[in-house]
C-alpha positions as CSV (number, residue, x, y, z in Angstrom):
1,M,-59.7,-6.9,18.1
2,T,-58.8,-5.2,14.6
3,E,-56.2,-6.8,12.7
4,T,-53.0,-5.3,11.9
5,P,-53.0,-4.8,7.8
6,D,-49.9,-6.3,6.0
7,P,-48.2,-3.2,5.2
8,F,-46.6,-4.3,1.9
9,T,-50.7,-6.0,0.8
10,N,-51.9,-2.9,-1.2
11,L,-48.7,-2.1,-2.5
12,Y,-47.7,-5.4,-4.0
13,E,-51.3,-5.8,-5.4
14,H,-50.4,-2.3,-7.0
15,P,-47.2,-2.3,-8.7
16,A,-47.0,0.6,-10.7
17,K,-48.3,2.7,-7.6
18,L,-44.9,1.1,-5.8
19,M,-43.1,2.3,-8.7
20,R,-44.3,5.5,-8.4
21,A,-43.8,5.4,-4.4
22,M,-39.9,4.7,-4.7
23,F,-39.1,7.0,-7.6
24,A,-41.5,10.2,-7.6
25,P,-39.4,11.8,-4.9
26,M,-36.3,11.8,-7.4
27,T,-38.9,13.3,-10.0
28,G,-40.6,15.6,-7.5
29,G,-43.9,13.9,-8.7
30,M,-46.2,12.0,-5.5
31,D,-49.4,9.9,-6.3
32,P,-51.4,11.4,-3.9
33,Q,-53.5,8.1,-3.2
34,M,-51.0,5.2,-4.0
35,M,-49.0,4.9,-0.1
36,M,-52.8,3.9,1.0
37,G,-54.1,1.5,-1.4
38,E,-56.9,3.4,-2.8
39,A,-57.3,5.9,0.4
40,P,-56.5,10.1,-0.1
41,M,-52.9,10.5,1.3
42,K,-53.3,12.9,4.6
43,P,-52.0,16.4,4.0
44,E,-49.4,16.3,6.0
45,D,-48.0,13.1,4.9
46,A,-48.0,14.4,1.1
47,Q,-46.2,17.6,2.3
48,A,-43.6,15.1,3.9
49,W,-43.1,13.4,0.7
50,A,-43.2,16.5,-1.4
51,E,-40.5,17.8,1.0
52,T,-38.4,14.7,0.6
53,G,-38.5,14.9,-4.0
54,A,-37.2,18.9,-2.8
55,K,-34.4,17.9,-0.9
56,L,-33.2,14.4,-3.6
57,Q,-33.8,17.4,-6.3
58,T,-31.6,20.1,-4.9
59,L,-29.4,17.1,-3.3
60,W,-28.7,15.9,-7.2
61,A,-29.0,19.6,-8.8
62,Q,-25.9,20.8,-6.4
63,Y,-23.6,17.2,-7.7
64,Q,-24.3,17.7,-11.0
65,A,-23.1,21.5,-10.9
66,E,-20.1,20.7,-9.6
67,Q,-19.7,18.2,-12.3
68,M,-20.2,20.7,-15.0
69,S,-17.7,23.2,-13.3
70,N,-14.9,20.2,-12.7
71,P,-14.6,17.9,-15.6
72,Q,-11.9,16.3,-13.8
73,A,-14.2,15.4,-10.7
74,L,-13.9,11.8,-9.0
75,V,-16.8,10.1,-10.8
76,P,-14.3,8.0,-13.0
77,Y,-13.7,6.1,-9.4
78,F,-16.9,4.9,-9.7
79,D,-17.4,3.9,-13.0
80,P,-18.4,0.3,-13.1
81,A,-16.7,0.0,-16.4
82,R,-13.3,0.9,-15.2
83,W,-14.1,-2.1,-12.7
84,M,-15.2,-4.4,-15.3
85,A,-12.1,-3.6,-17.1
86,L,-9.5,-4.1,-14.6
87,A,-11.6,-7.7,-13.7
88,G,-11.0,-8.9,-17.2
89,D,-13.1,-9.7,-20.6
90,W,-13.8,-12.9,-19.6
91,Y,-17.4,-11.4,-18.4
92,K,-18.1,-11.2,-22.3
93,Q,-18.2,-15.1,-22.5
94,M,-20.6,-15.4,-19.9
95,P,-22.3,-18.8,-21.2
96,I,-25.7,-18.8,-21.7
97,A,-28.0,-22.1,-21.5
98,Q,-28.3,-24.3,-24.3
99,A,-31.6,-25.7,-25.4
100,E,-32.1,-28.7,-23.0
101,Q,-30.3,-26.6,-20.3
102,Q,-32.9,-23.5,-20.3
103,K,-35.0,-26.2,-20.1
104,A,-34.0,-28.1,-17.1
105,L,-33.4,-24.4,-15.7
106,W,-36.8,-23.5,-16.3
107,E,-38.3,-26.8,-15.0
108,E,-36.3,-26.6,-11.5
109,G,-37.1,-23.2,-11.3
110,M,-40.9,-23.6,-11.1
111,Q,-40.3,-26.6,-8.5
112,L,-38.6,-23.9,-6.8
113,W,-41.7,-21.5,-7.0
114,N,-43.9,-24.5,-6.1
115,E,-41.9,-25.5,-3.4
116,V,-41.7,-21.5,-1.7
117,L,-45.2,-21.0,-2.7
118,G,-47.0,-24.2,-0.6
119,Q,-45.0,-22.8,2.2
120,Y,-47.3,-20.1,2.3
121,G,-50.5,-22.4,1.6
122,L,-50.4,-21.2,-2.5
123,G,-49.8,-23.2,-5.3
124,P,-50.2,-26.6,-6.1
125,N,-48.1,-27.8,-3.4
126,A,-50.2,-25.7,-0.9
127,G,-50.1,-27.2,2.5
128,A,-51.1,-25.4,5.7
129,A,-50.6,-21.9,5.8
130,G,-49.3,-20.3,9.2
131,G,-47.2,-22.6,10.2
132,E,-43.1,-21.1,10.0
133,V,-41.8,-20.9,6.7
134,E,-38.8,-23.2,5.6
135,L,-36.8,-22.5,2.4
136,P,-34.9,-24.1,0.8
137,R,-32.2,-21.7,0.5
138,K,-30.5,-19.5,3.2
139,D,-28.0,-16.7,2.9
140,R,-27.5,-14.0,5.6
141,R,-28.4,-11.0,3.2
142,F,-32.0,-12.2,3.7
143,A,-31.5,-12.8,7.3
144,D,-34.1,-10.5,8.2
145,E,-37.9,-12.0,8.9
146,K,-39.1,-9.3,6.3
147,W,-37.7,-11.0,3.6
148,R,-40.1,-14.3,4.6
149,A,-43.5,-12.4,5.6
150,H,-44.6,-12.1,2.7
151,P,-44.2,-15.0,-0.5
152,A,-42.9,-11.9,-3.3
153,F,-40.3,-11.5,-1.9
154,A,-39.4,-14.9,-0.3
155,L,-40.1,-15.7,-4.3
156,I,-37.7,-12.6,-5.5
157,H,-34.7,-13.9,-2.6
158,Q,-35.2,-17.3,-3.1
159,T,-35.0,-17.1,-7.1
160,Y,-31.9,-15.1,-7.4
161,L,-30.2,-17.6,-5.1
162,F,-31.4,-20.2,-7.3
163,L,-30.2,-18.7,-10.8
164,A,-26.8,-17.2,-8.9
165,E,-25.9,-20.8,-7.7
166,R,-26.7,-22.0,-11.7
167,V,-24.4,-19.2,-13.6
168,E,-21.6,-20.2,-11.3
169,E,-21.6,-23.5,-12.5
170,M,-22.2,-23.0,-15.6
171,A,-19.1,-20.5,-15.2
172,D,-17.3,-23.3,-13.9
173,N,-17.9,-25.7,-16.5
174,I,-17.6,-23.6,-19.8
175,D,-15.3,-25.2,-22.2
176,G,-12.0,-23.8,-23.8
177,L,-10.7,-21.7,-20.9
178,N,-7.0,-22.9,-19.2
179,P,-7.1,-22.7,-15.4
180,Q,-6.3,-18.9,-15.4
181,Q,-9.3,-17.7,-17.3
182,R,-11.7,-19.8,-16.0
183,E,-10.7,-18.5,-12.6
184,Q,-11.1,-15.2,-14.0
185,L,-14.1,-16.3,-15.4
186,K,-15.4,-17.5,-11.8
187,F,-14.8,-14.2,-10.2
188,T,-16.2,-12.1,-12.0
189,T,-19.3,-13.8,-12.3
190,K,-19.3,-13.7,-8.7
191,A,-18.8,-10.0,-8.6
192,I,-21.9,-10.0,-11.0
193,T,-24.0,-11.7,-8.8
194,E,-23.5,-9.9,-6.2
195,A,-23.8,-6.9,-7.7
196,A,-27.2,-8.6,-8.7
197,S,-28.8,-9.3,-5.4
198,P,-32.4,-7.5,-4.8
199,A,-30.8,-7.0,-1.4
200,N,-29.1,-3.9,-3.7
201,F,-32.3,-2.2,-5.2
202,P,-34.8,-0.7,-3.0
203,L,-37.8,-2.1,-5.3
204,L,-36.8,-5.7,-4.3
205,N,-35.8,-5.2,-0.3
206,P,-38.6,-4.8,1.8
207,V,-36.7,-4.0,4.8
208,V,-35.7,-0.9,2.5
209,M,-39.3,-0.1,2.1
210,E,-40.4,-0.2,5.0
211,R,-37.8,2.3,6.2
212,T,-39.4,4.2,3.2
213,L,-42.4,4.5,4.4
214,E,-41.6,4.7,7.5
215,T,-39.5,7.5,7.2
216,K,-41.3,9.2,4.3
217,G,-38.3,9.3,2.7
218,Q,-35.9,10.7,4.6
219,N,-33.8,7.3,4.5
220,L,-33.4,8.2,0.7
221,V,-31.8,11.7,1.9
222,K,-29.2,10.4,3.9
223,G,-28.6,7.9,1.3
224,M,-28.2,10.2,-1.5
225,E,-26.2,12.4,0.9
226,H,-23.6,9.8,2.1
227,L,-23.8,8.8,-1.9
228,L,-22.6,12.0,-3.3
229,A,-20.4,12.5,-0.4
230,D,-18.2,9.4,-1.4
231,M,-18.9,10.2,-5.3
232,R,-17.4,13.3,-4.5
233,R,-14.2,12.0,-2.4
234,G,-14.1,8.7,-5.1
235,Q,-13.9,6.1,-2.7
236,L,-17.1,4.3,-0.7
237,S,-17.0,5.0,3.2
238,H,-17.7,2.3,5.6
239,T,-17.0,4.5,8.7
240,D,-17.0,7.6,10.3
241,A,-13.6,9.2,9.1
242,S,-14.4,12.2,11.5
243,A,-14.3,10.0,14.5
244,F,-10.4,9.2,14.4
245,T,-7.4,11.6,14.7
246,L,-3.8,10.4,14.1
247,G,-1.9,10.8,17.5
248,E,-4.9,11.3,19.6
249,N,-7.0,7.8,19.4
250,I,-5.0,6.0,16.8
251,A,-1.2,5.6,16.3
252,T,-1.4,6.4,20.0
253,T,2.2,4.8,21.0
254,P,4.6,7.8,22.3
255,G,7.8,7.6,19.9
256,K,9.2,10.2,17.9
257,V,10.6,10.2,14.1
258,V,14.2,9.2,14.1
259,H,15.3,9.1,10.3
260,E,13.5,9.8,7.1
261,T,14.5,9.9,3.8
262,P,11.9,10.8,0.6
263,L,11.0,7.3,0.9
264,Y,10.1,6.5,4.5
265,Q,10.2,7.8,8.0
266,L,11.8,5.5,10.8
267,I,9.9,6.1,14.3
268,Q,11.5,4.8,17.4
269,Y,9.1,3.9,20.0
270,S,10.1,5.1,23.4
271,P,10.8,2.2,26.6
272,T,8.2,1.2,29.1
273,T,10.7,-1.2,30.9
274,E,13.7,-0.6,32.6
275,K,15.4,-3.0,30.7
276,V,15.5,-4.1,27.3
277,M,16.2,-7.0,24.9
278,A,19.6,-5.9,23.7
279,T,18.6,-6.6,20.2
280,P,16.1,-3.8,18.5
281,L,13.1,-4.4,16.3
282,V,12.2,-3.2,13.5
283,I,9.1,-3.7,11.9
284,F,8.2,-3.2,7.6
285,P,4.6,-2.7,7.3
286,P,3.3,-2.8,3.7
287,W,3.0,0.2,1.6
288,I,-0.5,-0.6,0.1
289,N,-1.7,0.2,3.9
290,R,-0.5,2.8,6.7
291,F,1.5,1.4,9.2
292,Y,-0.7,1.9,11.9
293,I,-3.0,-1.0,11.5
294,L,0.1,-2.3,14.3
295,D,-1.2,0.6,16.3
296,L,-4.6,0.8,16.1
297,N,-5.3,1.7,20.0
298,E,-3.5,0.8,23.0
299,K,-5.9,-2.0,23.6
300,K,-5.3,-3.7,20.1
301,S,-1.6,-2.4,19.4
302,F,1.0,-4.8,18.7
303,V,3.8,-2.0,18.9
304,R,2.5,-0.9,22.6
305,W,2.5,-5.0,23.5
306,A,5.9,-5.4,22.0
307,V,7.3,-2.3,23.6
308,D,6.0,-3.6,27.3
309,Q,7.4,-6.6,27.0
310,G,10.8,-4.9,27.0
311,V,11.6,-4.9,22.9
312,T,13.3,-1.9,21.3
313,V,10.7,-1.1,18.5
314,F,11.5,0.7,15.4
315,M,8.5,1.2,12.6
316,V,9.0,1.6,9.4
317,S,6.4,4.9,8.2
318,W,6.2,4.9,3.8
319,K,5.1,8.0,2.1
320,S,2.3,7.8,-0.4
321,A,3.5,8.1,-3.8
322,D,3.4,11.3,-5.6
323,A,4.7,12.4,-9.2
324,S,8.2,13.2,-7.5
325,M,8.2,8.7,-7.3
326,K,6.9,8.2,-10.3
327,D,10.5,6.1,-10.7
328,V,10.8,4.8,-7.7
329,I,11.0,0.3,-8.2
330,W,10.9,-2.6,-6.1
331,D,14.9,-1.9,-5.6
332,D,14.3,1.3,-4.1
333,Y,12.3,-0.7,-1.4
334,V,14.9,-3.4,-0.1
335,R,17.3,-0.3,-0.6
336,A,14.7,1.3,2.1
337,Q,15.0,-2.2,4.3
338,M,18.4,-2.2,4.0
339,D,18.9,1.2,4.9
340,A,17.2,1.3,7.7
341,I,18.4,-1.5,9.1
342,D,22.1,0.3,9.1
343,H,20.5,3.9,10.8
344,I,19.1,1.7,13.5
345,R,22.3,-0.6,14.0
346,T,24.3,2.7,14.1
347,R,21.9,4.6,16.3
348,L,22.1,2.2,18.9
349,D,25.6,1.0,18.5
350,V,24.2,-2.8,18.1
351,P,25.3,-5.5,14.9
352,S,22.2,-6.6,14.2
353,V,18.3,-6.3,14.4
354,H,15.4,-8.5,14.4
355,A,13.0,-7.5,11.4
356,I,9.3,-8.3,10.4
357,G,8.0,-8.2,7.5
358,Y,4.1,-7.3,6.6
359,C,2.6,-8.9,3.6
360,V,4.5,-7.2,0.6
361,A,7.0,-5.6,3.0
362,G,7.8,-9.0,3.6
363,T,8.1,-10.0,0.4
364,T,10.3,-7.1,0.2
365,L,12.1,-8.5,3.5
366,A,12.9,-12.3,1.8
367,A,14.8,-10.4,-0.7
368,T,16.7,-7.8,1.3
369,L,17.9,-10.8,2.9
370,A,18.6,-13.3,0.3
371,L,20.8,-9.3,-0.8
372,L,22.4,-9.8,2.6
373,H,23.1,-13.4,2.7
374,R,24.7,-13.4,-1.0
375,R,26.8,-10.3,0.1
376,G,28.1,-12.0,3.1
377,E,25.9,-9.5,5.6
378,E,23.6,-11.4,6.9
379,D,24.7,-11.2,10.4
380,K,22.6,-7.8,10.0
381,V,19.5,-9.6,10.9
382,K,19.5,-11.8,13.8
383,S,16.0,-13.2,12.9
384,A,13.3,-12.5,10.8
385,T,9.4,-12.7,11.0
386,F,6.7,-12.9,8.3
387,F,2.7,-11.3,8.6
388,T,1.2,-13.4,6.3
389,A,3.5,-12.7,3.1
390,Q,4.0,-14.7,0.2
391,V,7.6,-15.4,-2.1
392,D,5.9,-17.9,-4.2
393,F,3.1,-16.7,-6.0
394,E,1.9,-20.2,-7.5
395,K,-1.1,-20.2,-5.2
396,A,-1.9,-16.3,-4.7
397,G,-5.5,-16.5,-4.5
398,E,-8.1,-14.6,-6.4
399,L,-5.5,-11.4,-6.8
400,L,-4.0,-13.3,-9.5
401,N,-7.3,-12.8,-11.5
402,F,-5.9,-8.9,-12.0
403,I,-2.4,-9.5,-13.7
404,D,-2.7,-10.7,-17.0
405,D,-1.4,-8.2,-19.9
406,G,-4.9,-7.3,-20.3
407,Q,-5.5,-5.7,-16.7
408,L,-1.7,-4.8,-16.4
409,G,-2.0,-2.3,-19.7
410,T,-5.1,-1.2,-17.7
411,I,-4.1,-0.3,-14.6
412,K,-0.8,1.3,-16.4
413,A,-3.4,3.5,-18.0
414,L,-4.8,4.4,-15.1
415,S,-1.4,5.7,-13.5
416,P,-0.9,8.5,-15.9
417,D,1.2,10.6,-13.4
418,G,3.3,7.8,-12.5
419,Y,1.6,6.6,-9.3
420,L,-1.7,4.3,-9.2
421,D,-4.0,6.8,-6.8
422,G,-4.5,4.6,-3.5
423,R,-8.4,4.1,-4.5
424,Y,-8.2,2.2,-7.0
425,M,-6.3,-0.2,-5.0
426,A,-8.9,0.1,-2.6
427,A,-11.5,-0.7,-4.6
428,T,-9.8,-3.6,-5.9
429,F,-9.6,-5.2,-2.3
430,N,-13.3,-4.6,-1.4
431,L,-14.2,-6.3,-4.7
432,L,-12.6,-9.7,-3.2
433,R,-15.0,-9.5,-1.0
434,G,-17.8,-7.8,-2.6
435,T,-21.0,-9.0,-0.6
436,D,-19.1,-7.4,3.2
437,L,-16.8,-4.5,2.3
438,I,-19.5,-3.5,-0.6
439,W,-22.9,-4.0,-1.1
440,N,-23.6,-4.4,2.9
441,Y,-22.4,-0.5,2.9
442,V,-24.6,0.2,-0.2
443,V,-27.6,-1.4,1.7
444,N,-27.0,0.2,5.0
445,N,-25.2,3.5,4.1
446,Y,-27.0,4.7,0.7
447,L,-30.4,2.8,1.4
448,L,-31.1,2.6,4.5
449,G,-29.6,5.8,5.1
450,E,-27.8,4.3,8.1
451,E,-25.1,6.8,10.0
452,Y,-21.4,5.4,9.7
453,P,-20.2,3.8,12.6
454,A,-16.8,4.5,14.6
455,F,-14.5,1.6,13.8
456,D,-10.8,2.2,13.8
457,L,-10.2,-1.0,11.8
458,L,-12.6,0.4,8.9
459,H,-11.2,3.9,8.9
460,W,-7.7,2.7,8.4
461,N,-9.5,-0.1,5.6
462,G,-10.3,3.5,3.8
463,D,-6.9,5.3,4.7
464,V,-5.2,4.8,1.5
465,T,-2.1,5.3,-0.3
466,N,-1.2,5.8,-3.4
467,L,1.8,3.2,-5.3
468,P,4.1,4.3,-7.7
469,A,3.8,2.9,-10.9
470,K,6.9,1.3,-11.9
471,W,6.8,-0.3,-8.5
472,H,3.5,-1.6,-9.0
473,Q,3.6,-3.0,-12.8
474,Q,6.9,-4.5,-11.6
475,Y,5.8,-6.1,-9.0
476,L,2.6,-7.8,-10.4
477,R,5.0,-8.8,-13.6
478,D,7.5,-10.1,-12.0
479,L,6.3,-12.1,-8.7
480,Y,2.5,-12.5,-9.0
481,R,2.2,-12.8,-13.1
482,D,5.6,-14.9,-13.4
483,N,6.3,-16.3,-10.1
484,R,10.5,-15.1,-10.5
485,L,11.5,-14.4,-7.2
486,V,11.5,-18.5,-6.5
487,E,13.8,-19.0,-9.5
488,A,17.6,-18.6,-8.0
489,D,19.1,-15.3,-9.3
490,A,16.0,-15.1,-12.4
491,L,15.6,-11.6,-10.8
492,E,18.3,-8.9,-9.4
493,V,17.9,-6.4,-7.0
494,D,20.3,-3.5,-6.3
495,G,22.5,-4.9,-9.0
496,T,22.9,-8.7,-7.1
497,P,21.4,-11.6,-8.2
498,V,18.2,-12.9,-5.5
499,D,18.5,-16.7,-4.1
500,L,16.3,-17.0,-1.7
501,G,17.6,-20.5,-1.0
502,L,20.7,-19.0,0.8
503,I,18.3,-17.6,3.2
504,K,19.5,-19.1,6.4
505,T,18.0,-17.0,9.1
506,P,16.2,-18.0,12.3
507,T,12.2,-17.5,10.9
508,Y,9.0,-17.4,12.4
509,V,6.1,-17.3,9.4
510,Q,2.2,-16.3,10.2
511,A,-0.6,-17.7,8.3
512,G,-4.1,-16.4,8.6
513,K,-6.3,-19.8,8.1
514,E,-9.0,-17.8,6.4
515,D,-7.0,-15.4,4.9
516,H,-8.4,-14.3,1.1
517,I,-5.3,-11.6,0.1
518,A,-2.2,-13.9,1.0
519,P,-3.5,-17.5,1.2
520,A,-1.6,-20.0,4.0
521,E,-1.1,-22.3,1.2
522,S,1.0,-19.6,-0.5
523,V,2.2,-18.6,2.9
524,W,3.5,-21.7,3.8
525,R,5.6,-22.3,0.2
526,M,8.3,-20.1,2.5
527,K,9.2,-22.9,4.1
528,E,9.8,-24.8,0.8
529,H,12.9,-21.6,-0.4
530,F,14.3,-21.0,2.8
531,T,17.2,-23.1,4.1
532,G,17.4,-22.0,7.9
533,P,15.2,-23.1,10.8
534,L,11.5,-21.8,9.8
535,K,8.7,-21.9,12.4
536,F,5.1,-22.2,11.0
537,V,2.2,-20.5,12.7
538,L,-1.3,-20.7,11.2
539,A,-3.6,-18.5,13.3
540,G,-7.1,-17.9,13.5
541,S,-8.9,-15.4,10.8
542,G,-7.8,-13.8,8.1
543,H,-5.5,-11.2,6.9
544,I,-6.2,-8.6,9.4
545,A,-7.5,-10.1,12.3
546,G,-5.3,-12.7,12.0
547,V,-2.3,-10.6,13.0
548,V,-3.8,-7.9,15.2
549,N,-4.9,-10.5,18.1
550,P,-3.9,-8.9,21.1
551,P,-3.8,-12.0,23.7
552,S,-6.4,-9.6,26.1
553,S,-8.7,-10.2,23.4
554,G,-9.3,-13.9,24.0
555,K,-10.6,-13.9,20.4
556,Y,-9.3,-16.8,17.8
557,Q,-6.4,-19.5,18.4
558,Y,-3.7,-20.7,16.5
559,W,-1.9,-24.4,15.7
560,L,1.8,-25.2,16.0
561,N,2.8,-29.0,14.5
562,D,6.3,-29.7,16.0
563,G,6.9,-32.4,13.5
564,E,8.1,-32.4,9.6
565,P,5.3,-31.5,7.9
566,R,5.7,-31.6,4.1
567,N,2.5,-29.4,2.8
568,L,-0.4,-27.7,4.7
569,A,-2.3,-30.3,4.6
570,E,-0.2,-32.6,6.6
571,F,0.7,-29.6,9.5
572,R,-3.3,-29.4,9.8
573,D,-3.9,-32.8,10.3
574,G,-0.8,-32.5,12.9
575,A,-1.1,-29.7,14.4
576,V,-2.2,-29.1,18.2
577,E,-4.8,-26.2,18.7
578,H,-4.0,-23.2,21.0
579,P,-6.3,-21.0,22.3
580,G,-5.8,-16.8,22.1
581,S,-3.2,-15.2,20.4
582,W,-0.1,-15.9,19.0
583,W,1.8,-13.2,19.9
584,P,3.2,-14.7,23.2
585,D,4.3,-17.7,21.5
586,W,5.9,-14.8,19.2
587,I,7.6,-13.2,21.7
588,D,9.0,-16.4,23.4
589,W,10.7,-17.6,20.2
590,L,12.4,-13.7,19.3
591,R,13.9,-14.2,23.4
592,E,15.3,-17.8,22.4
593,Q,16.9,-15.8,19.4
594,D,18.6,-13.2,21.9
595,G,17.8,-13.3,25.9
596,Q,20.7,-10.8,26.8
597,T,18.8,-7.1,27.9
598,V,20.7,-4.1,28.6
599,P,19.3,-0.8,30.4
600,A,16.6,1.3,28.8
601,T,18.5,4.3,28.9
602,G,20.6,6.9,26.2
603,K,19.5,6.5,23.0
604,R,16.8,3.7,24.0
605,K,14.6,6.8,24.9
606,P,14.3,8.5,21.7
607,G,14.5,12.4,22.2
608,G,16.5,12.5,25.2
609,K,19.7,15.3,26.0
610,G,21.2,15.6,22.8
611,D,19.6,13.2,21.2
612,K,18.2,14.9,18.1
613,I,15.2,13.8,16.6
614,I,12.5,14.9,13.6
615,E,8.7,15.1,15.2
616,D,6.9,13.1,17.3
617,A,5.0,9.8,16.1
618,P,3.2,9.4,14.6
619,G,4.6,11.9,12.0
620,R,4.1,13.6,9.3
621,Y,4.1,10.4,6.1
622,V,1.7,9.1,7.6
623,A,-1.1,11.9,7.2
624,T,0.0,12.5,3.5
625,R,-2.6,11.7,1.0
């Protein structure tokens, strides 16, 4: 029986040929012998590679022509220098190892090489070849067997993981930095090491190399198409956007837009039960994203689930900022929340509402509650629920790496028309999880040429909104950087001093155990500033999946603690774990605040006889780019 040759052996023995194999299509040249060692390439294979090279050249030439004809094209959004500026200048202080450190690094590296080579029966530590390879460092980026099948690729990725560890240790130990500067340096170092992964480079990635050989470079053609499409739109794609249409397969819960201002639309959803809770619910989603994260589809929709529980649900749909909103500040969003509350009260002739604030809209809801209490109007809100929202930003996590004076100046420079393009914010959030949200897609979609999945959550994640520049600067400066919201009367909103200590509204606070945008420790601190009854629940997963977890999914868990824990650590120590979704616990709590029900008639059914409405849900604002 003839032994199957290792497809990488000849290529690895002839690195110059390998280089030409990968890059010749880009230049239109091709070595007819290098692909098969010394054997000549078959004519049909040579033709296929020539066609690949021609396609790549044509695609690139077309894109260059577009750039020359449109100097304002979207390439700057892909400019790494902008993101390094946004991350800060601390990468310039990357520590250079001293002589003794270099010596130790070299010795440890040689020990690693000998250990890895020994697994393959090579080097001074050679063992018996042929057994299962057990490498010292594991990482899911290198989980494919091809990273272990050849000693060269094992050395490549093991050396990378070793060096990444040591560089991050150096960043953590550099002298002369204050805590914020150290965290910035660690964050930027991590971003750089993630970008430097050999998985991201076709010549160093055996999975990409094999795919390229198998398809005769067609993966590179498809990847080039994906890359250029993303460069044209100025944003990294995570999913097939053409697979989703608002109102058809996302944001589908029936309802009507019943109120509209230049800043938001108010949607009222149609009831599905004969009776509903007397007190309606208004949801304030973050204007950093589209509201339909809470209405992705029928199975995942928090909105539809709440409607089915007999809740009259209203949703705010914020307008994506444009030049007309250049003077919008935080006060305007607080006033918008109060306007929505008052409109619902008038429309349904009720004294109060239940309110939910998600993320930044939760921070704003806290200010709204403080203003209502100061003005003696606190009875307008019967209860408040906060999804992964922060009021105390001392422990706000990795986003604190973007709020020093230099970065605020950079962000301001990116907003010449009075608003920050949402693509910058999307890229910033992607940087927080670079391996998962950037480099994974670079490898799969640009290098391997795979098609994008049709995934509603990823589609929502890329459906960006623009932000008013003045509000954004104010929010980052006053809240994230200076943490003034928790100082009594340090801030004024709508002409009224803000004191969170005045808030006595019954409150339900949800935090995500693995949330990296609003860390659970930061969300917990709401307990330290509100003075009314407050129930805290810690949900499994993070900022999105921890919230959007319908009971039917049977996923994750949540923790409750009926004692009097003084901090999150004590909460965890005494907490009781409950399987599945926390939504049923929340609806039980909501009913405890107000158990009265009324018939779902009249204006409880939006769009009925005599009810003037604006348009069907999900409305125009959610579709505005």
